[in-house]
C-alpha positions in Angstrom: -3.1 -21.2 -20.8 -3.9 -18.4 -23.2 -1.7 -18.3 -26.2 -3.0 -16.7 -28.8 -5.5 -14.2 -29.2 -7.3 -12.3 -31.9 -9.3 -8.4 -31.4 -11.5 -7.0 -33.9 -11.3 -3.1 -32.8 -13.2 0.1 -34.4 -11.6 3.3 -34.5 -13.2 5.8 -32.1 -13.7 9.8 -32.3 -11.0 11.0 -30.1 -13.3 13.1 -28.3 -15.1 10.2 -27.0 -11.7 8.3 -26.0 -11.1 11.8 -24.0 -14.2 11.4 -22.4 -14.4 7.9 -21.6 -11.3 8.3 -20.2 -12.1 11.6 -17.7 -15.4 9.2 -17.0 -13.0 6.6 -15.5 -10.6 8.8 -14.0 -13.3 10.4 -11.9 -14.8 7.1 -10.9 -11.6 5.7 -10.1 -10.5 8.9 -7.7 -14.1 8.6 -6.0 -13.8 5.5 -4.6 -10.4 5.1 -4.2 -7.8 6.4 -1.3 -5.6 8.4 -4.3 -5.5 11.1 -1.9 -2.6 9.8 0.5 0.8 9.2 -0.6 0.8 6.0 0.4 -1.9 3.3 -0.6 -2.0 0.5 -2.4 -4.5 -2.4 -3.7 -3.7 -5.4 -1.6 -5.6 -8.5 -2.8 -6.8 -10.0 -5.8 -10.8 -10.2 -6.3 -12.1 -13.7 -5.6 -13.7 -14.8 -9.2 -17.5 -13.3 -9.6 -16.9 -11.2 -6.2 -15.5 -8.1 -4.6 -12.3 -8.7 -2.2 -13.3 -5.7 -1.2 -17.2 -6.2 -0.2 -15.4 -9.3 1.5 -13.2 -7.0 3.7 -16.2 -5.3 4.3 -18.9 -7.6 5.0 -16.0 -9.3 7.7 -16.3 -6.0 9.8 -12.4 -4.8 8.5 -13.3 -1.4 7.3 -11.3 0.9 9.2 -9.4 -1.5 11.0 -6.1 -0.5 11.9 -2.7 -2.1 12.9 -0.1 0.7 14.1 0.2 2.9 11.2 -1.7 0.4 9.0 -5.7 0.9 8.3 -8.4 -0.9 5.7 -9.3 2.4 3.7 -13.1 2.9 4.7 -13.4 4.5 0.6 -12.1 1.2 -0.6 -11.8 -1.7 1.6 -9.1 -3.4 -0.3 -7.1 -0.8 0.5 -4.7 -0.3 2.8 -3.7 3.6 3.8 -0.1 3.7 4.7 0.0 6.5 7.7 3.2 8.0 9.0 5.4 6.4 11.7 3.9 2.6 10.2 6.3 0.0 9.8 6.2 -2.9 7.2 5.3 -5.4 9.6 1.6 -3.1 10.6 0.7 -3.4 6.9 2.0 -7.8 6.9 0.4 -8.0 10.2 -3.0 -5.6 8.8 -2.6 -8.1 5.9 -2.7 -11.1 7.4 -5.7 -10.4 10.0 -7.9 -9.3 7.1 -6.9 -13.1 4.8 -7.4 -14.9 8.3 -10.9 -13.2 8.8 -12.1 -13.5 5.5 -11.7 -17.3 5.5 -13.0 -17.5 8.9 -16.2 -15.9 7.3 -16.5 -16.9 3.8 -14.1 -19.6 3.3 -12.9 -18.0 1.0 -8.5 -17.4 0.5 -8.1 -13.8 -0.4 -4.7 -13.7 -3.1 -2.4 -10.5 -2.8 -2.5 -8.6 -5.5 0.9 -7.7 -4.5 4.2 -9.1 -4.1 6.0 -9.6 -0.5 10.0 -10.4 -1.1 
Protein backbone atom coordinates (compact mmCIF):
# COMPACT_ATOMS: atom_id res chain seq x y z
CA UNK A 1 0.00 0.00 0.00
CA UNK A 2 1.34 3.41 -0.97
CA UNK A 3 0.74 6.09 1.64
CA UNK A 4 2.86 8.99 0.44
CA UNK A 5 4.81 10.03 -2.61
CA UNK A 6 7.20 12.83 -3.37
CA UNK A 7 7.73 14.20 -6.86
CA UNK A 8 10.38 16.51 -8.19
CA UNK A 9 9.07 18.31 -11.26
CA UNK A 10 10.81 20.62 -13.65
CA UNK A 11 9.11 23.46 -15.50
CA UNK A 12 8.97 23.14 -19.27
CA UNK A 13 8.28 25.37 -22.22
CA UNK A 14 4.54 25.65 -22.98
CA UNK A 15 5.14 24.92 -26.67
CA UNK A 16 7.03 21.72 -25.80
CA UNK A 17 4.17 20.58 -23.56
CA UNK A 18 1.59 21.23 -26.29
CA UNK A 19 3.76 19.38 -28.82
CA UNK A 20 4.04 16.39 -26.46
CA UNK A 21 0.27 16.36 -25.84
CA UNK A 22 -0.47 16.50 -29.59
CA UNK A 23 1.89 13.60 -30.24
CA UNK A 24 0.20 11.51 -27.52
CA UNK A 25 -3.25 12.36 -28.93
CA UNK A 26 -2.20 11.38 -32.47
CA UNK A 27 -0.77 8.06 -31.23
CA UNK A 28 -3.94 7.32 -29.24
CA UNK A 29 -6.17 8.19 -32.19
CA UNK A 30 -4.14 5.92 -34.48
CA UNK A 31 -4.23 2.92 -32.16
CA UNK A 32 -7.66 3.07 -30.52
CA UNK A 33 -11.10 2.75 -32.15
CA UNK A 34 -12.17 6.23 -31.08
CA UNK A 35 -14.13 6.82 -34.28
CA UNK A 36 -16.84 4.56 -32.87
CA UNK A 37 -19.29 6.24 -30.52
CA UNK A 38 -19.55 3.16 -28.34
CA UNK A 39 -16.17 1.60 -27.69
CA UNK A 40 -14.46 0.90 -24.41
CA UNK A 41 -11.23 -0.51 -23.01
CA UNK A 42 -12.19 -3.67 -21.14
CA UNK A 43 -9.22 -5.33 -19.39
CA UNK A 44 -6.30 -4.19 -17.25
CA UNK A 45 -2.89 -5.11 -18.58
CA UNK A 46 -1.44 -8.01 -16.59
CA UNK A 47 1.90 -7.09 -15.00
CA UNK A 48 4.51 -6.82 -17.76
CA UNK A 49 2.07 -7.91 -20.49
CA UNK A 50 -0.43 -6.39 -22.87
CA UNK A 51 -4.05 -7.51 -22.60
CA UNK A 52 -4.56 -6.55 -26.26
CA UNK A 53 -1.62 -8.72 -27.36
CA UNK A 54 -2.90 -11.69 -25.34
CA UNK A 55 -6.36 -11.33 -26.87
CA UNK A 56 -4.89 -11.15 -30.39
CA UNK A 57 -2.60 -14.14 -29.76
CA UNK A 58 -5.62 -16.11 -28.56
CA UNK A 59 -7.10 -15.55 -32.03
CA UNK A 60 -9.93 -13.30 -30.87
CA UNK A 61 -9.33 -10.12 -32.89
CA UNK A 62 -12.53 -9.12 -34.74
CA UNK A 63 -14.56 -11.77 -32.85
CA UNK A 64 -18.26 -10.86 -32.67
CA UNK A 65 -21.01 -11.84 -30.29
CA UNK A 66 -24.25 -10.33 -31.50
CA UNK A 67 -23.58 -6.61 -31.95
CA UNK A 68 -20.43 -6.54 -29.80
CA UNK A 69 -17.05 -6.95 -31.48
CA UNK A 70 -13.41 -6.99 -30.43
CA UNK A 71 -11.79 -4.08 -32.22
CA UNK A 72 -9.32 -4.85 -34.98
CA UNK A 73 -7.38 -1.68 -34.07
CA UNK A 74 -6.88 -2.54 -30.39
CA UNK A 75 -8.06 -5.94 -29.19
CA UNK A 76 -8.57 -4.59 -25.67
CA UNK A 77 -11.48 -2.49 -26.91
CA UNK A 78 -15.00 -3.76 -27.48
CA UNK A 79 -16.92 -1.90 -30.15
CA UNK A 80 -20.69 -1.87 -29.82
CA UNK A 81 -22.62 -1.72 -33.08
CA UNK A 82 -26.26 -0.60 -33.44
CA UNK A 83 -28.62 -3.19 -32.02
CA UNK A 84 -26.06 -4.63 -29.60
CA UNK A 85 -27.21 -5.58 -26.12
CA UNK A 86 -25.46 -5.59 -22.77
CA UNK A 87 -25.77 -9.37 -22.91
CA UNK A 88 -23.71 -9.39 -26.15
CA UNK A 89 -20.93 -7.41 -24.47
CA UNK A 90 -20.95 -9.60 -21.35
CA UNK A 91 -20.84 -12.80 -23.42
CA UNK A 92 -17.92 -11.42 -25.45
CA UNK A 93 -16.08 -10.50 -22.24
CA UNK A 94 -16.64 -13.99 -20.83
CA UNK A 95 -15.48 -15.61 -24.07
CA UNK A 96 -12.35 -13.46 -24.13
CA UNK A 97 -11.45 -14.16 -20.51
CA UNK A 98 -11.95 -17.92 -20.87
CA UNK A 99 -9.92 -18.21 -24.10
CA UNK A 100 -7.01 -16.19 -22.69
CA UNK A 101 -7.15 -18.29 -19.50
CA UNK A 102 -7.14 -21.54 -21.52
CA UNK A 103 -4.32 -20.48 -23.82
CA UNK A 104 -1.99 -18.62 -21.43
CA UNK A 105 -3.18 -19.50 -17.89
CA UNK A 106 -3.65 -15.78 -17.28
CA UNK A 107 -6.83 -14.36 -15.80
CA UNK A 108 -7.70 -11.02 -17.34
CA UNK A 109 -8.94 -8.50 -14.78
CA UNK A 110 -11.68 -6.11 -15.80
CA UNK A 111 -10.84 -2.43 -16.24
CA UNK A 112 -14.55 -1.63 -16.05
CA UNK A 113 -17.04 -2.19 -13.27
CA UNK A 114 -20.08 -4.31 -14.06
CA UNK A 115 -23.06 -3.88 -11.74
